[in-house]
C-alpha positions as CSV (number, residue, x, y, z in Angstrom):
1,M,-13.6,-16.7,4.3
2,N,-11.0,-14.4,5.9
3,S,-13.0,-14.4,9.2
4,D,-12.7,-18.2,9.3
5,K,-8.9,-18.0,9.0
6,L,-8.9,-15.3,11.7
7,L,-10.8,-17.5,14.1
8,A,-8.6,-20.5,13.3
9,A,-5.6,-18.4,14.3
10,L,-7.0,-16.9,17.4
11,P,-5.7,-18.6,20.6
12,A,-8.4,-20.8,22.3
13,E,-8.6,-18.5,25.3
14,I,-9.7,-15.6,23.1
15,D,-13.4,-15.7,22.2
16,G,-13.4,-13.1,19.4
17,A,-12.0,-10.1,17.7
18,L,-13.2,-6.5,17.8
19,I,-12.2,-4.8,14.6
20,E,-12.6,-1.0,14.2
21,S,-9.9,0.1,11.6
22,P,-11.4,1.0,8.2
23,E,-8.8,-1.1,6.3
24,N,-9.4,-4.2,8.4
25,R,-13.2,-3.8,8.4
26,R,-13.0,-3.7,4.6
27,Y,-10.6,-6.6,4.5
28,F,-13.0,-8.9,6.4
29,T,-16.4,-7.6,5.0
30,G,-15.6,-6.1,1.6
31,F,-17.5,-3.0,2.6
32,P,-15.9,0.5,2.6
33,S,-17.1,3.0,5.3
34,T,-15.8,5.7,7.5
35,A,-17.7,4.3,10.5
36,G,-18.4,0.9,11.8
37,L,-17.3,-1.9,14.1
38,L,-17.0,-5.6,13.4
39,I,-17.0,-8.4,16.0
40,V,-15.9,-11.8,14.8
41,S,-16.5,-14.6,17.2
42,R,-16.8,-18.4,17.2
43,Q,-20.6,-18.1,17.5
44,G,-21.1,-15.6,14.7
45,S,-20.1,-12.1,13.5
46,V,-21.8,-8.7,13.8
47,F,-21.2,-5.5,11.9
48,L,-22.4,-2.4,13.7
49,T,-22.7,0.8,11.7
50,D,-24.7,4.0,11.8
51,S,-27.7,5.2,9.7
52,R,-25.5,6.6,6.9
53,Y,-24.3,3.2,5.9
54,I,-26.9,0.7,7.2
55,E,-28.8,0.2,4.0
56,A,-25.7,-0.2,1.9
57,A,-24.1,-2.5,4.5
58,R,-27.1,-4.8,4.6
59,S,-27.0,-5.1,0.8
60,K,-23.3,-5.8,0.6
61,I,-22.2,-7.7,3.7
62,T,-22.9,-11.4,3.8
63,C,-20.3,-12.6,6.4
64,A,-21.9,-10.9,9.4
65,E,-25.2,-9.8,10.8
66,V,-25.6,-6.1,10.2
67,I,-27.1,-4.0,13.0
68,E,-27.7,-0.3,13.1
69,E,-25.8,1.5,15.7
70,K,-28.0,3.6,18.1
71,R,-26.2,3.6,21.4
72,R,-22.8,1.8,21.4
73,E,-22.5,1.7,25.2
74,Q,-25.6,-0.4,25.4
75,Q,-25.4,-2.4,22.2
76,L,-21.8,-3.7,22.5
77,P,-22.2,-5.6,25.8
78,E,-25.5,-7.0,24.5
79,I,-23.8,-8.2,21.2
80,A,-20.8,-9.6,23.1
81,E,-23.2,-11.6,25.4
82,K,-25.2,-12.8,22.5
83,L,-22.0,-14.1,20.8
84,G,-20.8,-15.7,24.0
85,C,-17.7,-13.5,24.2
86,K,-16.0,-13.5,27.6
87,S,-12.8,-12.2,26.0
88,L,-12.2,-9.9,23.0
89,A,-8.9,-8.9,21.3
90,L,-8.5,-5.3,20.1
91,E,-6.3,-4.0,17.2
92,A,-3.8,-2.5,19.6
93,R,-1.6,-0.9,16.9
94,R,-4.6,0.6,15.2
95,T,-6.4,2.3,18.0
96,T,-5.7,5.1,20.4
97,V,-5.1,4.9,24.2
98,A,-8.4,6.8,24.7
99,N,-10.4,4.4,22.5
100,A,-8.9,1.3,24.1
101,A,-9.9,2.7,27.5
102,R,-13.4,3.5,26.3
103,M,-13.8,0.0,25.0
104,A,-12.6,-1.4,28.3
105,K,-15.2,0.7,30.1
106,I,-18.0,-0.2,27.8
107,L,-17.1,-3.9,28.0
108,K,-16.2,-3.9,31.7
109,D,-17.3,-7.5,32.2
110,I,-15.2,-8.8,29.3
111,K,-11.5,-9.5,29.3
112,I,-9.9,-7.2,26.7
113,I,-6.7,-8.4,25.1
114,D,-4.6,-5.4,23.7
115,D,-1.2,-6.9,23.4
116,C,-1.0,-6.9,19.6
117,T,-2.1,-10.6,19.3
118,L,-4.9,-9.6,17.0
119,D,-2.7,-7.2,14.9
120,N,-0.1,-10.0,14.4
121,I,-2.8,-12.5,13.3
122,I,-4.4,-10.0,10.8
123,D,-1.0,-9.0,9.4
124,S,-0.2,-12.6,8.8
125,L,-3.4,-13.1,6.9
126,R,-3.1,-9.9,4.8
127,I,0.5,-10.4,3.9
128,K,-0.3,-13.2,1.4
129,K,-2.7,-12.2,-1.4
130,N,-5.1,-14.6,-3.0
131,S,-6.0,-14.7,-6.7
132,A,-8.9,-12.3,-6.2
133,E,-6.7,-9.7,-4.4
134,I,-4.0,-10.0,-7.0
135,A,-6.6,-9.5,-9.8
136,C,-7.7,-6.2,-8.1
137,I,-4.2,-5.0,-7.8
138,Q,-3.4,-5.9,-11.4
139,K,-6.6,-4.0,-12.5
140,A,-5.5,-1.0,-10.5
141,Q,-2.0,-1.1,-12.0
142,R,-3.4,-1.2,-15.6
143,I,-5.3,2.0,-14.8
144,A,-2.2,3.7,-13.5
145,E,-0.3,2.6,-16.6
146,Q,-3.0,4.1,-18.9
147,A,-2.5,7.3,-17.0
148,F,1.3,7.1,-17.5
149,D,0.8,6.6,-21.3
150,H,-1.4,9.6,-21.3
151,I,0.9,11.8,-19.3
152,L,3.8,11.2,-21.6
153,K,1.8,13.1,-24.3
154,F,0.8,15.8,-21.8
155,I,4.3,16.9,-20.5
156,K,5.8,19.8,-22.3
157,A,7.8,22.9,-21.5
158,D,6.2,25.3,-19.0
159,V,3.7,22.7,-17.7
160,S,4.0,22.7,-13.9
161,E,4.5,19.8,-11.5
162,R,1.0,20.4,-10.1
163,D,-0.5,20.4,-13.6
164,I,1.1,17.0,-14.3
165,A,-0.1,15.6,-10.9
166,L,-3.6,16.8,-11.5
167,E,-3.7,15.3,-15.0
168,L,-2.4,11.9,-13.7
169,D,-5.1,12.0,-11.0
170,F,-7.9,12.8,-13.5
171,A,-6.8,10.1,-15.9
172,M,-6.8,7.4,-13.2
173,L,-10.2,8.5,-11.9
174,K,-11.7,8.8,-15.3
175,N,-10.5,5.4,-16.3
176,G,-12.2,3.7,-13.4
177,A,-10.1,4.1,-10.2
178,E,-12.3,4.3,-7.1
179,A,-9.6,6.5,-5.5
180,L,-6.0,7.4,-5.7
181,S,-3.5,5.2,-3.8
182,F,-1.9,8.3,-2.2
183,E,-1.2,11.9,-3.0
184,T,0.5,11.8,-6.4
185,I,4.2,12.8,-6.3
186,V,5.5,14.8,-9.3
187,A,9.0,16.3,-8.9
188,G,11.0,18.0,-11.7
189,G,14.6,19.2,-11.9
190,V,16.2,20.0,-8.5
191,N,12.9,18.9,-6.8
192,S,13.4,15.3,-7.9
193,S,16.2,15.0,-5.3
194,M,13.4,14.9,-2.7
195,P,11.8,11.4,-2.6
196,H,8.4,12.6,-1.4
197,A,8.4,16.1,-2.9
198,V,5.0,17.8,-3.0
199,P,4.0,18.9,-6.5
200,S,4.6,22.7,-6.9
201,N,4.2,25.4,-9.5
202,K,7.7,24.7,-10.8
203,K,7.5,24.5,-14.6
204,V,9.2,21.8,-16.7
205,E,12.5,22.9,-18.1
206,Y,14.8,21.5,-20.8
207,G,17.2,18.9,-19.3
208,D,15.0,18.1,-16.3
209,F,14.4,14.7,-14.9
210,I,10.7,14.4,-13.8
211,T,9.9,11.8,-11.2
212,M,6.3,10.6,-11.0
213,D,5.0,8.3,-8.2
214,F,1.3,7.4,-8.3
215,G,-1.3,4.7,-8.1
216,A,-4.9,3.7,-8.4
217,V,-7.4,1.8,-6.1
218,I,-9.8,-0.9,-7.2
219,D,-12.1,-2.6,-4.8
220,G,-10.0,-1.3,-1.9
221,Y,-6.7,-2.6,-3.3
222,H,-3.8,-0.3,-4.3
223,S,-1.3,-0.1,-7.1
224,D,2.0,1.8,-6.9
225,M,4.5,2.8,-9.6
226,T,7.2,5.3,-10.2
227,R,8.8,6.5,-13.4
228,T,11.5,9.1,-13.9
229,V,11.5,10.6,-17.4
230,A,13.7,13.2,-19.0
231,F,12.5,16.3,-20.8
232,G,15.1,17.2,-23.4
233,A,18.6,15.8,-23.6
234,V,20.3,15.0,-20.3
235,N,23.9,15.1,-19.5
236,A,26.2,12.1,-19.0
237,K,26.0,12.2,-15.2
238,K,22.2,12.0,-15.3
239,E,22.3,9.1,-17.8
240,A,24.8,7.3,-15.5
241,V,22.7,7.7,-12.4
242,Y,19.6,6.5,-14.3
243,A,21.4,3.5,-15.6
244,T,22.6,2.6,-12.1
245,V,19.1,2.8,-10.6
246,L,17.7,0.7,-13.4
247,H,20.5,-1.9,-12.9
248,A,19.8,-2.0,-9.2
249,Q,16.1,-2.3,-9.7
250,K,16.4,-5.2,-12.2
251,A,18.9,-7.0,-9.9
252,A,16.4,-6.9,-7.0
253,L,13.6,-8.2,-9.2
254,E,15.8,-11.0,-10.5
255,L,16.5,-12.2,-6.9
256,I,13.0,-12.1,-5.5
257,K,11.5,-15.6,-5.0
258,P,10.3,-17.7,-2.1
259,G,12.9,-18.2,0.6
260,I,14.8,-15.0,0.0
261,S,14.9,-12.6,3.0
262,C,13.6,-9.1,2.6
263,K,17.0,-7.7,3.6
264,A,18.7,-9.8,0.9
265,A,16.3,-8.4,-1.7
266,D,17.1,-4.9,-0.5
267,A,20.9,-5.6,-0.6
268,A,20.6,-6.8,-4.2
269,A,19.7,-3.2,-5.2
270,R,21.6,-1.3,-2.5
271,D,24.9,-3.0,-3.1
272,I,24.9,-1.9,-6.8
273,I,24.1,1.7,-5.8
274,T,26.8,1.7,-3.2
275,A,29.4,0.2,-5.5
276,A,28.6,3.1,-8.0
277,G,29.5,5.6,-5.2
278,F,25.9,6.6,-4.3
279,G,25.3,4.6,-1.1
280,G,24.7,7.7,0.9
281,N,22.1,8.9,-1.6
282,F,19.7,6.0,-1.2
283,G,18.1,6.5,2.2
284,H,14.8,4.6,2.0
285,G,14.0,0.9,1.7
286,T,14.0,-0.9,-1.6
287,G,10.3,-1.7,-1.4
288,H,7.2,-2.5,0.7
289,G,4.1,-4.6,0.6
290,V,1.0,-3.3,-1.2
291,G,-2.6,-4.4,-0.7
292,I,-5.6,-2.9,1.0
293,E,-3.2,-0.3,2.3
294,I,-0.4,1.3,0.3
295,H,2.2,0.3,2.8
296,E,2.0,-3.2,4.2
297,E,4.3,-6.0,5.2
298,P,6.7,-7.2,4.0
299,A,9.3,-4.4,3.9
300,L,12.4,-4.7,1.7
301,S,14.9,-2.9,3.8
302,P,18.3,-3.5,5.5
303,A,16.3,-4.5,8.6
304,G,13.8,-6.7,6.8
305,E,14.0,-10.1,8.6
306,K,10.9,-11.6,6.9
307,I,11.3,-14.3,4.4
308,L,9.5,-13.9,1.1
309,E,6.7,-16.4,0.3
310,A,4.4,-17.0,-2.6
311,G,1.5,-14.5,-2.5
312,H,3.5,-11.6,-1.2
313,I,3.3,-8.4,-3.3
314,V,6.1,-6.0,-3.0
315,T,7.3,-2.8,-4.7
316,V,10.8,-2.6,-6.0
317,E,11.8,1.0,-6.0
318,P,15.5,1.9,-5.5
319,G,16.5,5.5,-6.0
320,I,19.5,7.9,-6.0
321,Y,18.9,11.5,-4.8
322,L,21.5,14.2,-5.2
323,P,20.5,17.2,-3.1
324,G,20.3,20.4,-5.1
325,E,20.8,18.5,-8.4
326,F,18.3,15.8,-9.3
327,G,17.0,12.4,-8.3
328,V,15.9,9.1,-10.0
329,R,13.5,6.5,-8.8
330,I,12.1,3.5,-10.7
331,E,9.3,1.4,-9.2
332,D,7.5,-1.7,-10.2
333,M,5.3,-4.1,-8.3
334,A,5.9,-7.8,-8.2
335,V,4.0,-10.8,-6.8
336,V,6.1,-13.6,-5.4
337,T,5.2,-16.9,-7.2
338,E,6.1,-20.5,-6.4
339,N,9.3,-20.3,-8.4
340,G,10.2,-16.6,-8.6
341,C,8.2,-13.5,-9.1
342,E,5.9,-12.0,-11.7
343,N,6.3,-8.3,-12.5
344,L,2.9,-6.7,-12.4
345,T,4.1,-3.4,-14.0
346,Y,4.3,-3.3,-17.8
347,S,5.2,0.3,-18.4
348,P,8.6,0.7,-20.1
349,K,11.5,1.8,-17.8
350,E,14.4,2.3,-20.1
351,L,15.1,6.1,-20.1
352,I,12.3,8.0,-21.9
353,V,13.3,11.3,-23.3
354,L,10.5,13.7,-24.1
355,G,10.6,17.0,-26.0
356,A,13.8,16.2,-27.8
């Protein structure tokens, strides 16, 4: 149980944890909701939620007593006393100053710890995925790949970026995604030089690179992939840039294994791009963790000090972006294994040319 691991990691002087963020509530209970509060203590756990979710919560949550929220100001002190909590840690990085002050006022007789102790413990738990979490991410990735296979048949001249994005979204949702990992990115032609371009009414033109970044969610867990495809024949410069990004991406994947630092994994890709003369055109990190949130630890970046361990899941997504011309990004997800890594992304990534 994740809550058992949390309690084992809490310092002895802290009696419990007060968890409000949707992602961490779901991580510990398996229950998705827009409202709720979880208290985990050494004497038991309580999930407090309002009438909109109470029936569903009681049928789903087995790790905590579920109580309907009527008046938080009265109920929270009563619950804390029942659980023997004289001190509670808050998610300092996931709350507002106003909410932290409100909690301190409601729980005025309880010591509130808001120094990121709880955040650090939860992050250390979430960074390593177990087999059930990995299975969810794999299932989400298969759905995204089905959508990619579909979209290759959909793309044609005069179809807009927005049309492509909507079709990808529909395909993922129709094939079983509970949600989209994020707002799908589709960028064609000159727009592909913007890493996070918003899909526009720009139509596909002959010779364009089209970059698509998208993902699906299964049981709260996200997938993330990017593919850049060509529509019609592309020139030698575009082919060379694509080949450089692919080389860099493969090099990082080959290096990833336990004991490798995140900055070393980033450098494996970045050094190849820099050597090709495009170092100034790769501004973001090589990758990031993926799980119950689309961006988690660890981060593959020049500042990434963390050491990769078995169970980490990271994206590997180097890119080259030439303003006013075009861009290329290729992204897979990989899980770090005991001896290396397993690529969770099966879609082809050699340059695909459509409409030729």
